[in-house]
C-alpha positions as CSV (number, residue, x, y, z in Angstrom):
1,X,163.0,74.4,130.5
2,X,160.1,71.9,130.6
3,X,156.9,73.2,131.8
4,X,153.6,71.2,131.7
5,X,151.3,73.8,133.2
6,X,149.4,76.3,131.5
7,X,151.3,79.7,131.3
8,X,149.5,82.8,133.1
9,X,147.9,84.9,130.3
10,X,145.2,87.3,129.8
11,X,143.5,85.0,127.6
12,X,142.5,82.5,130.3
13,X,140.5,85.2,132.2
14,X,137.0,83.9,131.4
15,X,137.8,80.5,131.9
16,X,139.4,81.0,135.4
17,X,137.3,83.7,136.7
18,X,133.9,81.7,135.8
19,X,134.9,79.3,138.4
20,X,134.8,81.2,141.5
21,X,124.5,104.3,125.5
22,X,125.7,107.1,123.5
23,X,122.9,109.0,125.1
24,X,124.6,108.8,128.4
25,X,128.0,109.2,127.0
26,X,130.4,112.0,128.4
27,X,130.7,115.0,126.3
28,X,133.9,116.4,126.0
29,X,134.3,120.0,127.7
30,X,134.6,123.1,125.4
31,X,138.1,123.4,126.5
32,X,138.9,119.6,125.5
33,X,137.2,120.3,122.1
34,X,139.3,123.2,121.5
35,X,142.5,121.4,122.7
36,X,141.4,118.6,120.1
37,X,141.2,121.1,117.4
38,X,144.6,122.5,118.1
39,X,146.1,119.0,117.7
40,X,147.0,118.4,121.6
41,X,145.0,116.9,124.6
42,X,144.8,118.7,128.0
43,X,145.9,117.0,131.2
44,X,142.2,116.1,132.0
45,X,143.1,113.7,134.8
46,X,146.0,115.4,136.9
47,X,145.9,114.4,140.3
48,X,144.2,111.6,141.9
49,X,140.7,113.1,142.3
50,X,139.3,112.5,138.7
51,X,137.9,109.0,137.7
52,X,139.7,107.6,134.7
53,X,136.7,106.0,132.8
54,X,137.5,102.8,130.6
55,X,135.9,101.5,127.3
56,X,136.5,97.8,126.6
57,X,136.4,96.9,122.7
58,X,136.9,93.2,122.3
59,X,135.2,91.1,125.1
60,X,136.9,87.7,124.7
61,X,139.2,86.4,127.5
62,X,142.0,88.5,126.3
63,X,139.9,91.9,126.6
64,X,138.2,90.6,130.0
65,X,141.7,89.9,131.3
66,X,143.0,93.2,130.4
67,X,140.0,94.9,132.0
68,X,140.5,93.0,135.1
69,X,144.1,94.1,135.2
70,X,143.2,97.6,134.6
71,X,140.8,97.7,137.5
72,X,143.3,96.0,139.8
73,X,146.0,98.5,139.4
74,X,146.0,101.2,142.0
75,X,146.6,103.8,139.5
76,X,146.7,106.7,141.7
77,X,143.1,107.5,141.7
78,X,139.6,106.0,141.0
79,X,139.0,103.9,137.5
80,X,135.9,102.7,136.2
81,X,134.7,100.4,133.4
82,X,131.7,102.3,131.4
83,X,131.3,100.8,128.0
84,X,131.8,97.5,126.3
85,X,131.9,96.8,122.6
86,X,132.4,93.3,120.5
87,X,131.1,92.0,117.1
88,X,129.4,89.0,119.0
89,X,126.4,89.9,121.5
90,X,127.3,86.4,123.1
91,X,130.7,87.8,124.2
92,X,129.7,90.9,126.4
93,X,127.3,89.5,128.9
94,X,129.8,86.7,130.5
95,X,132.7,89.2,130.2
96,X,130.8,91.9,132.1
97,X,129.3,89.5,134.8
98,X,132.9,88.2,135.4
99,X,134.4,91.6,135.8
100,X,131.6,92.9,137.8
101,X,131.9,89.8,140.3
102,X,135.4,90.8,140.8
103,X,135.3,94.5,141.0
104,X,131.6,95.7,141.8
105,X,131.1,99.7,141.9
106,X,134.2,100.0,139.5
107,X,131.9,98.3,136.6
108,X,129.0,100.7,135.4
109,X,128.0,99.3,132.1
110,X,124.1,99.2,131.7
111,X,122.4,97.6,128.4
112,X,122.5,101.4,126.8
113,X,126.4,101.2,127.0
114,X,127.0,97.7,125.7
115,X,127.6,97.8,121.8
116,X,127.4,95.3,119.1
117,X,128.5,95.0,115.5
118,X,131.6,96.4,113.4
119,X,130.9,100.0,114.3
120,X,130.4,99.2,118.1
121,X,134.0,100.5,118.8
122,X,132.9,104.0,117.7
123,X,130.2,103.9,120.1
124,X,131.8,102.7,123.0
125,X,134.8,105.4,122.5
126,X,132.1,108.1,122.2
127,X,131.1,107.0,125.8
128,X,134.6,108.4,126.8
129,X,136.0,111.9,127.1
130,X,139.3,112.9,126.1
131,X,142.1,111.6,128.4
132,X,139.9,108.6,129.3
133,X,141.4,105.0,128.1
134,X,140.1,102.6,125.5
135,X,141.1,99.1,125.6
136,X,141.7,97.4,122.1
137,X,141.8,93.7,122.2
138,X,139.9,92.6,118.9
139,X,142.2,90.4,116.4
140,X,145.0,92.6,115.4
141,X,143.7,93.1,112.0
142,X,141.3,95.6,113.5
143,X,143.8,97.5,115.4
144,X,144.8,100.3,113.1
145,X,141.0,101.2,112.4
146,X,140.0,101.4,116.2
147,X,143.4,103.1,116.7
148,X,142.6,105.8,114.2
149,X,139.3,106.6,115.9
150,X,140.8,106.9,119.5
151,X,143.2,109.3,118.3
152,X,140.5,111.4,116.6
153,X,138.4,111.4,119.7
154,X,141.6,112.1,121.9
155,X,141.4,109.2,124.0
156,X,144.4,107.4,125.6
157,X,144.8,103.7,124.4
158,X,145.9,100.4,125.8
159,X,146.0,97.8,122.8
160,X,146.7,94.1,122.8
161,X,149.7,92.9,120.9
162,X,150.6,92.1,118.0
163,X,149.6,95.4,116.7
164,X,150.1,94.7,112.8
165,X,150.6,91.4,110.8
166,X,151.9,92.5,107.4
167,X,154.0,95.5,106.0
168,X,151.2,97.8,105.1
169,X,149.9,97.4,108.6
170,X,153.2,98.1,110.2
171,X,153.4,101.4,108.1
172,X,150.3,102.5,109.2
173,X,150.8,101.8,112.7
174,X,154.2,103.6,113.0
175,X,152.2,106.6,111.2
176,X,149.6,106.6,113.7
177,X,151.9,106.1,116.6
178,X,153.7,109.3,115.5
179,X,150.3,111.1,115.2
180,X,149.4,109.8,118.9
181,X,152.6,111.3,120.2
182,X,151.9,114.6,118.6
183,X,148.7,114.7,120.4
184,X,150.2,113.9,123.6
185,X,148.1,110.7,124.1
186,X,149.4,108.0,126.5
187,X,149.3,104.6,124.7
188,X,150.4,101.2,126.2
189,X,150.8,98.1,124.3
190,X,150.3,94.7,126.0
191,X,153.8,93.4,125.8
192,X,154.0,93.2,129.5
193,X,157.3,91.6,129.9
194,X,159.0,94.8,129.3
195,X,157.3,96.0,132.8
196,X,158.6,93.1,134.6
197,X,160.4,94.3,137.5
198,X,162.7,91.2,137.7
199,X,163.3,91.2,134.1
200,X,164.1,95.0,134.2
201,X,166.9,94.2,136.9
202,X,168.2,91.4,134.6
203,X,168.3,93.9,131.6
204,X,170.3,96.5,133.8
205,X,172.8,93.6,134.8
206,X,173.3,92.8,131.3
207,X,173.9,96.4,130.3
208,X,176.7,96.3,133.1
209,X,178.3,93.6,131.4
210,X,177.7,90.9,133.9
211,X,177.4,88.3,131.1
212,X,179.7,89.9,128.7
213,X,178.8,90.5,125.2
214,X,175.7,88.2,124.1
215,X,176.5,86.2,121.5
216,X,173.5,83.8,121.1
217,X,170.2,83.9,122.3
218,X,167.1,80.9,122.6
219,X,163.7,80.9,122.9
220,X,161.1,78.1,123.3
221,X,157.6,78.1,123.5
222,X,156.5,74.4,122.7
223,X,153.1,73.4,124.1
224,X,149.9,71.6,123.3
225,X,147.3,73.0,120.9
226,X,145.9,76.4,122.4
227,X,142.9,78.4,121.5
228,X,141.6,78.3,118.1
229,X,144.9,76.9,116.5
230,X,143.5,74.4,114.3
231,X,140.0,74.6,112.7
232,X,137.7,72.5,110.8
233,X,135.6,73.6,107.8
234,X,133.1,76.5,108.3
235,X,129.6,75.0,109.1
236,X,127.1,75.0,106.6
237,X,125.0,78.3,106.6
238,X,127.4,80.2,109.0
239,X,129.0,83.3,108.1
240,X,132.6,82.9,106.8
241,X,133.6,86.3,108.0
242,X,132.2,85.8,111.6
243,X,133.4,82.2,111.9
244,X,137.0,83.5,111.1
245,X,136.9,86.2,113.5
246,X,135.8,83.8,116.0
247,X,138.6,81.3,115.3
248,X,141.3,84.3,114.5
249,X,144.2,82.5,115.3
250,X,143.7,80.1,112.5
251,X,143.7,82.7,109.8
252,X,146.7,85.2,108.7
253,X,144.9,88.0,107.8
254,X,143.1,88.5,111.3
255,X,146.0,87.7,113.5
256,X,149.3,86.4,111.7
257,X,148.3,83.0,113.0
258,X,149.6,81.5,115.9
259,X,153.2,82.5,115.1
260,X,152.4,86.2,115.7
261,X,150.1,85.7,118.5
262,X,152.2,83.2,120.7
263,X,155.9,83.7,119.9
264,X,156.0,87.6,120.0
265,X,156.5,87.9,123.9
266,X,159.6,85.5,123.6
267,X,161.0,87.5,120.6
268,X,160.4,90.8,122.5
269,X,161.9,90.0,125.7
270,X,164.9,88.5,123.9
271,X,165.4,91.5,121.7
272,X,165.2,93.7,124.9
273,X,167.9,92.1,126.5
274,X,169.9,92.4,123.4
275,X,168.7,96.2,123.3
276,X,168.3,95.7,119.5
277,X,166.2,94.4,116.8
278,X,167.3,91.5,114.2
279,X,168.0,92.3,110.5
280,X,167.0,89.3,109.0
281,X,165.6,85.9,109.5
282,X,165.6,82.4,108.0
283,X,163.2,79.9,109.3
284,X,161.8,76.0,108.9
285,X,158.6,74.7,109.7
286,X,155.9,72.3,108.7
287,X,152.3,71.1,109.2
288,X,151.6,67.7,110.9
289,X,148.5,65.5,111.5
290,X,146.3,67.9,109.9
291,X,143.2,65.6,109.1
292,X,140.3,67.8,108.3
293,X,141.6,71.2,109.8
294,X,141.6,74.1,107.3
295,X,143.6,76.8,109.2
296,X,146.7,78.4,107.9
297,X,149.2,77.5,110.8
298,X,152.3,75.4,110.8
299,X,152.4,72.9,113.8
300,X,156.4,73.5,114.1
301,X,158.7,76.7,113.4
302,X,162.3,77.3,113.9
303,X,163.5,80.7,113.1
304,X,167.1,81.9,113.4
305,X,167.1,85.6,113.6
306,X,170.4,87.6,112.8
307,X,171.5,90.9,114.5
308,X,173.4,93.5,112.7
309,X,176.7,92.4,114.8
310,X,176.6,88.8,113.7
311,X,174.9,87.4,116.9
312,X,171.9,85.2,116.7
313,X,168.4,84.6,118.2
314,X,166.9,80.8,117.7
315,X,163.2,80.5,118.4
316,X,161.6,77.1,118.4
317,X,157.7,77.0,118.5
318,X,155.4,73.9,118.5
319,X,151.7,73.3,119.0
320,X,151.7,69.4,119.3
321,X,150.2,67.6,122.1
322,X,152.2,64.6,123.8
323,X,155.4,66.1,123.1
324,X,158.3,67.7,125.5
325,X,156.9,71.1,126.4
326,X,159.1,74.0,127.0
327,X,158.5,77.7,127.7
328,X,161.7,79.8,128.3
329,X,164.0,82.4,126.9
330,X,167.9,82.3,127.7
331,X,170.9,84.7,126.6
332,X,174.3,83.4,126.1
333,X,177.2,85.8,126.8
334,X,181.1,85.8,126.5
335,X,181.2,85.6,130.3
336,X,177.7,83.8,131.3
337,X,174.2,82.8,130.8
338,X,171.3,84.7,131.7
339,X,167.9,83.0,132.2
340,X,165.4,85.6,131.0
341,X,162.4,83.8,131.8
342,X,161.4,79.9,132.4
343,X,158.3,78.5,133.1
344,X,155.9,80.9,131.9
345,X,155.5,84.8,131.5
346,X,154.9,85.6,135.0
347,X,156.9,85.1,137.2
348,X,160.0,84.8,135.2
349,X,162.5,83.7,137.4
350,X,165.5,85.4,135.8
351,X,168.9,84.4,137.0
352,X,172.5,84.7,135.9
353,X,175.2,81.9,135.8
354,X,179.0,81.5,135.3
355,X,179.5,79.3,132.1
356,X,176.9,78.4,130.0
357,X,174.5,75.9,131.6
358,X,171.8,77.1,134.3
359,X,173.0,74.6,136.7
360,X,174.5,75.1,140.3
361,X,174.2,78.1,142.3
362,X,173.4,81.5,140.3
363,X,175.5,84.5,140.3
364,X,172.5,86.5,140.7
365,X,168.7,85.8,140.9
366,X,165.5,87.7,141.7
367,X,164.7,87.3,145.2
368,X,161.1,87.2,146.6
369,X,158.1,87.5,144.9
370,X,157.7,89.1,141.3
371,X,155.1,91.9,140.9
372,X,152.4,90.9,138.4
373,X,153.6,92.7,134.7
374,X,149.9,92.3,133.7
375,X,149.0,94.9,136.3
376,X,152.4,96.9,136.4
377,X,151.8,98.1,132.8
378,X,148.6,99.6,133.8
379,X,150.2,101.2,137.0
380,X,152.8,102.9,134.7
381,X,149.9,103.8,132.0
382,X,147.8,105.4,134.8
383,X,150.8,107.3,136.3
384,X,151.6,108.8,133.1
385,X,148.3,110.0,132.5
386,X,147.5,111.4,136.1
387,X,151.0,113.0,135.9
388,X,150.7,114.3,132.2
389,X,154.3,112.6,131.5
390,X,155.1,111.1,128.0
391,X,154.2,107.5,127.5
392,X,153.8,106.0,124.4
393,X,154.9,102.2,123.4
394,X,153.5,102.2,119.7
395,X,156.9,102.3,118.2
396,X,158.2,99.4,119.9
397,X,155.0,97.7,119.7
398,X,155.0,97.6,115.9
399,X,158.9,97.0,116.0
400,X,158.2,93.8,117.7
401,X,155.3,92.7,115.7
402,X,157.3,93.5,112.6
403,X,160.0,91.4,113.6
404,X,157.7,88.5,114.4
405,X,156.0,88.9,111.1
406,X,159.6,88.6,109.5
407,X,160.1,85.4,111.3
408,X,156.7,84.0,110.2
409,X,157.3,84.9,106.6
410,X,160.6,83.3,106.3
411,X,159.2,79.9,107.7
412,X,156.0,80.1,105.2
413,X,158.5,80.9,102.2
414,X,161.4,79.2,103.0
415,X,163.1,82.4,102.0
416,X,165.7,84.7,104.0
417,X,163.7,87.8,104.9
418,X,165.3,91.2,106.1
419,X,163.7,93.8,108.2
420,X,163.3,96.3,105.4
421,X,162.0,93.6,103.2
422,X,159.1,93.2,105.4
423,X,158.5,96.7,106.3
424,X,158.3,97.8,102.8
425,X,156.3,94.6,101.5
426,X,153.1,95.8,99.5
427,X,151.0,92.8,100.1
428,X,148.1,93.5,102.5
429,X,146.4,90.3,104.1
430,X,143.0,91.6,105.0
431,X,142.2,94.5,102.4
432,X,139.1,96.8,103.0
433,X,138.8,95.9,106.8
434,X,137.5,99.3,107.7
435,X,134.3,98.7,105.7
436,X,133.3,95.3,106.8
437,X,129.8,94.9,108.2
438,X,128.1,91.9,109.7
439,X,126.9,90.7,106.3
440,X,130.2,91.1,104.3
441,X,132.2,88.6,102.6
442,X,135.6,87.8,104.3
443,X,138.6,89.0,102.7
444,X,139.9,85.5,102.8
445,X,137.6,82.8,100.9
446,X,137.6,79.2,101.0
447,X,137.8,77.2,97.9
448,X,135.2,74.6,96.5
449,X,136.4,72.1,99.1
450,X,136.2,74.6,102.1
451,X,140.1,74.9,102.2
452,X,142.2,78.0,102.4
453,X,145.6,78.8,101.1
454,X,148.3,77.0,103.2
455,X,152.0,78.1,103.5
456,X,154.1,76.3,101.0
457,X,157.8,77.1,101.3
458,X,159.6,77.6,98.2
459,X,156.3,78.0,95.8
460,X,154.3,81.1,97.6
461,X,157.2,83.3,97.3
462,X,157.3,86.9,98.8
463,X,154.6,87.8,96.5
464,X,151.8,86.2,98.6
465,X,153.4,84.6,101.7
466,X,150.4,82.8,102.6
């Protein structure tokens, strides 16, 4: 369970690889425009000859990593990155140069197809034709805005997780997912563990009763401080909105905080093995060693999820340096124990043991190398596009995001929070997101001391759940 190495993530792409015009947009054909008007998308990439063009919206480490994964996939035919967009001009060039250094001619993004600003996503998507793919990797607060436009344009989508951070966002994304299904769009969600071949075999074995009935599950992500988990006050003269976006892990309206961003994979993979979503959550958590940090995160979280049959999932999360690190998920059954993952997202090292301890010789374990799930999810998406087969992960992505939010809100309020309460909760953490500009005020304003509302269990209540 102990792991002191940095887990493999898309977020590390820029850091790791640095070591080693609308006028030219492709217009939709008359046939495609007719199909869009009719509400369906034609199979414009059937077979292997057509090039699938890609636009990247969100050019930080995570977006750059997703683009690298896409261009690394075999895909059954040619793929090319042709447009990039970000709210920060400084993000685009290093992202482009790193991806270009790896993939060469697969990257064709001249200056006229590099877009900056809050409307940049529209310009990048306008460079695509129906059936191409846009990668959406901005902070999740903007997911529904960008997804709405992609659906309007008939563009297939790969979106990063989480896809929502509150009840209103989840409800919007459920509806947009249904609309995308009706239009025949192919949509992938970056919960890559579901595409892991090793975990997939473990899931089949659990369904075949090899560990018996699942009674309890445990998940751990305990590590040093990562990304923009803690933030100091906004520097004088800097845009509060842009500062928050730059450090989105620190602010709940943008990302759901560290909880939603870091822990969703462990929650999703355990719920996959259980083949169910929990119906309620209760939780503990707290802030430590805060000094001058003004972010809204807890440093520690412990959530007990309950499923409809009474079985439990306990998630322990911690972001404090100098402590024991753990990165793993386990399922305890009436006949034995399954190690779902251990040591990182990839490879997962799944195994099955007799009894309840992961010691001795496993009854089963994955043999040989594990195919990279970050690439496999793109293989599966491209295959669906080229074969024009149904492929849409939005509903499951929203469910995973909602269950994650349920755990965070339980910790931040000190209340038992149900799935239905979370789904139907009226509070929107970031209202008016679709109207933001580079000169807008942030939906979240600091007080006179430069501080932001922090979670206060027992005092916030569900009306705000800061």
